[in-house]
ZAMARGU-4260 file (C-alpha; in steps of 0.2 Angstrom, whole numbers, plus 5000, padded with zeros to 4 digits):
<rodrens>
0) 5000/5000/5000 | 5007/5017/4995 | 5008/5028/5010 | 5000/5045/5007 | 5011/5060/5008
5) 5005/5075/5017 | 5006/5091/5007 | 5019/5103/5012 | 5012/5117/5022 | 5013/5133/5012
10) 5024/5147/5019 | 5017/5161/5029 | 5012/5176/5018 | 5024/5190/5019 | 5018/5206/5027
15) 5017/5218/5013 | 5017/5233/5023 | 5033/5228/5032 | 5041/5223/5016 | 5037/5241/5009
20) 5045/5249/5024 | 5061/5238/5023 | 5063/5243/5005 | 5061/5261/5010 | 5074/5259/5023
25) 5087/5251/5012 | 5083/5263/4998 | 5083/5279/5006 | 5080/5281/5025 | 5096/5274/5031
30) 5105/5287/5022 | 5096/5301/5031 | 5104/5296/5048 | 5122/5292/5041 | 5135/5306/5042
35) 5145/5300/5027 | 5150/5284/5018 | 5161/5278/5032 | 5145/5273/5042 | 5132/5271/5029
40) 5136/5252/5028 | 5132/5251/5047 | 5115/5258/5044 | 5111/5249/5028 | 5118/5232/5032
45) 5123/5229/5050 | 5108/5237/5058 | 5095/5228/5048 | 5104/5212/5052 | 5103/5215/5070
50) 5085/5219/5068 | 5082/5201/5062 | 5087/5195/5079 | 5080/5209/5089 | 5062/5213/5085
55) 5063/5229/5096 | 5075/5237/5083 | 5065/5231/5069 | 5050/5241/5076 | 5061/5256/5076
60) 5067/5254/5058 | 5049/5252/5052 | 5043/5267/5062 | 5056/5279/5055 | 5053/5272/5037
65) 5035/5275/5039 | 5038/5293/5045 | 5050/5296/5030 | 5036/5290/5018 | 5024/5301/5027
70) 5035/5316/5025 | 5034/5314/5006 | 5016/5311/5005 | 4999/5320/5008 | 4981/5317/5012
75) 4975/5300/5017 | 4991/5292/5012 | 5001/5303/5023 | 4989/5299/5038 | 4990/5281/5035
80) 5009/5281/5036 | 5008/5292/5052 | 4997/5279/5060 | 5008/5265/5055 | 5023/5275/5062
85) 5015/5278/5078 | 5011/5260/5080 | 5028/5254/5077 | 5036/5268/5088 | 5025/5263/5102
90) 5030/5245/5101 | 5049/5250/5100 | 5048/5261/5115 | 5039/5248/5125 | 5051/5234/5120
95) 5066/5245/5124 | 5059/5249/5141 | 5058/5230/5145 | 5077/5229/5140 | 5082/5239/5155
100) 5093/5228/5166 | 5094/5214/5152 | 5108/5222/5141 | 5122/5211/5136 | 5135/5208/5122
105) 5122/5201/5111 | 5109/5215/5111 | 5119/5231/5115 | 5122/5236/5097 | 5103/5234/5093
110) 5098/5244/5108 | 5111/5258/5104 | 5104/5259/5086 | 5086/5259/5091 | 5090/5273/5103
115) 5096/5284/5089 | 5082/5279/5078 | 5070/5284/5092 | 5077/5301/5094 | 5077/5304/5075
120) 5059/5299/5075 | 5055/5310/5090 | 5061/5325/5079 | 5053/5319/5064 | 5035/5317/5071
125) 5032/5336/5074 | 5038/5341/5057 | 5028/5327/5048 | 5011/5329/5056 | 4999/5344/5052
130) 5005/5359/5062 | 4995/5364/5078 | 4993/5382/5079 | 4997/5383/5098 | 5013/5372/5096
135) 5029/5380/5095 | 5047/5374/5091 | 5051/5376/5109 | 5036/5365/5115 | 5040/5352/5102
140) 5059/5351/5108 | 5053/5349/5126 | 5042/5335/5120 | 5058/5327/5111 | 5067/5328/5128
145) 5053/5320/5137 | 5051/5306/5125 | 5070/5302/5124 | 5078/5306/5140 | 5071/5291/5149
150) 5082/5280/5138 | 5098/5289/5142 | 5103/5276/5155 | 5101/5262/5142 | 5114/5271/5130
155) 5126/5274/5144 | 5126/5256/5149 | 5130/5250/5131 | 5142/5263/5125 | 5158/5253/5129
160) 5151/5238/5121 | 5147/5247/5105 | 5165/5255/5105 | 5172/5237/5105 | 5161/5230/5091
165) 5157/5232/5073 | 5147/5248/5075 | 5161/5257/5084 | 5163/5270/5069 | 5146/5277/5075
170) 5155/5283/5091 | 5173/5286/5085 | 5179/5303/5083 | 5179/5308/5064 | 5195/5312/5055
175) 5187/5326/5045 | 5194/5343/5047 | 5185/5356/5057 | 5168/5361/5050 | 5169/5379/5058
180) 5182/5389/5068 | 5180/5383/5086 | 5174/5399/5094 | 5162/5389/5104 | 5174/5389/5119
185) 5173/5408/5120 | 5154/5406/5119 | 5154/5393/5133 | 5165/5404/5144 | 5153/5418/5142
190) 5138/5408/5147 | 5147/5402/5163 | 5151/5420/5166 | 5133/5425/5165 | 5128/5411/5176
195) 5140/5416/5189 | 5134/5434/5188 | 5116/5429/5189 | 5119/5418/5205 | 5128/5433/5213
200) 5113/5444/5210 | 5100/5431/5215 | 5103/5417/5228 | 5088/5408/5220 | 5096/5406/5203
205) 5100/5388/5200 | 5118/5389/5196 | 5123/5371/5198 | 5109/5365/5186 | 5115/5378/5173
210) 5134/5375/5176 | 5132/5356/5172 | 5121/5360/5157 | 5133/5373/5150 | 5148/5361/5153
215) 5140/5347/5143 | 5135/5359/5129 | 5153/5366/5128 | 5159/5348/5125 | 5146/5345/5112
220) 5149/5361/5103 | 5168/5358/5103 | 5165/5341/5095 | 5154/5349/5082 | 5168/5361/5078
225) 5181/5347/5076 | 5170/5337/5065 | 5163/5324/5077 | 5148/5313/5073 | 5135/5326/5072
230) 5120/5315/5078 | 5130/5309/5093 | 5135/5327/5097 | 5117/5332/5096 | 5110/5317/5106
235) 5123/5316/5119 | 5118/5333/5126 | 5100/5327/5127 | 5106/5312/5137 | 5116/5323/5149
240) 5106/5338/5153 | 5098/5338/5171 | 5079/5335/5171 | 5077/5351/5180 | 5084/5361/5165
245) 5069/5355/5155 | 5058/5362/5168 | 5066/5379/5167 | 5064/5379/5148 | 5045/5375/5151
250) 5044/5390/5163 | 5052/5400/5150 | 5067/5406/5161 | 5077/5418/5151 | 5094/5411/5155
255) 5088/5393/5151 | 5082/5400/5134 | 5099/5408/5131 | 5108/5391/5134 | 5096/5382/5123
260) 5099/5395/5109 | 5117/5389/5109 | 5111/5371/5107 | 5101/5376/5092 | 5117/5379/5083
265) 5119/5360/5083 | 5101/5358/5077 | 5104/5370/5063 | 5119/5360/5057 | 5107/5346/5054
270) 5095/5356/5044 | 5098/5346/5028 | 5090/5331/5035 | 5072/5329/5032 | 5068/5325/5050
275) 5076/5341/5056 | 5073/5355/5043 | 5073/5373/5049 | 5069/5368/5067 | 5085/5376/5073
280) 5082/5393/5064 | 5064/5393/5070 | 5069/5389/5088 | 5082/5403/5088 | 5069/5415/5081
285) 5056/5410/5095 | 5069/5411/5109 | 5075/5429/5103 | 5057/5435/5103 | 5054/5428/5121
290) 5069/5438/5127 | 5071/5456/5131 | 5083/5467/5122 | 5097/5465/5135 | 5096/5446/5136
295) 5095/5445/5117 | 5112/5451/5116 | 5118/5435/5124 | 5113/5426/5107 | 5126/5436/5097
300) 5137/5421/5095 | 5122/5410/5090 | 5117/5422/5076 | 5135/5423/5070 | 5138/5404/5070
305) 5121/5401/5060 | 5118/5416/5050 | 5100/5416/5057 | 5091/5432/5062 | 5078/5437/5075
310) 5063/5446/5068 | 5060/5463/5077 | 5045/5464/5089
</rodrens>
């Protein structure tokens, strides 16, 4: 008697939405977070390979790819891409939260890549969605801080492992020549001087919060001038700033706004990326209009470094 052979079960149908988003990543999106050819291969090849083994990274890739498509779409198509991006973004954030305390050599590269994708996505959402009349560049930036700072401990925990692995070029100093004269040291010293003066004039002035924030900002501006990895430069400061500084920004404290105006120089240097655009320039403009004439003079270096201007009241 001939034994009947069971038919081979058909393979699972591919998710066409996910395939479309992965094609988008491999064709274009990965380039938008690569500083140059030296790290493009990492984002094009190594990061997707890591994502195959770590779904939390795959969620991040799919979310940013959907946002990129949304940025080039309109109407119902754009809205559908935004809904998709929000869904994958939420899954990525939830998954990364669960990784706390479980980081090891096998998942550190994936966690590091996802964190940077999440920050880029946090910047991209406000630029991609329909603008809200009451929302300002400063409000949007404070929201970026709120969304991304909780993951700072995760990045700090994996950075040494990343430096020792195949993604080390993402955190290595660049060999490129300086992109601009390093006048940032003088600007940082001027901010520290203002901080000391304000503390002398007002005992309630939160000198220590500002001092730490300015010191970290000086390090980031110095790296920018020396040609450091521009996204690491921008995102490192977000990781480092005290939570209280964000509160001072929300309170529209003048000196906090002045310090943030100096950080906007870094944002402005990223303006060619679709997920940043003219955010830096709009932020500088808003800050300038929130300050009185005397305080506005403390932004002179910012205006010189960026070529931006502040509209007259």
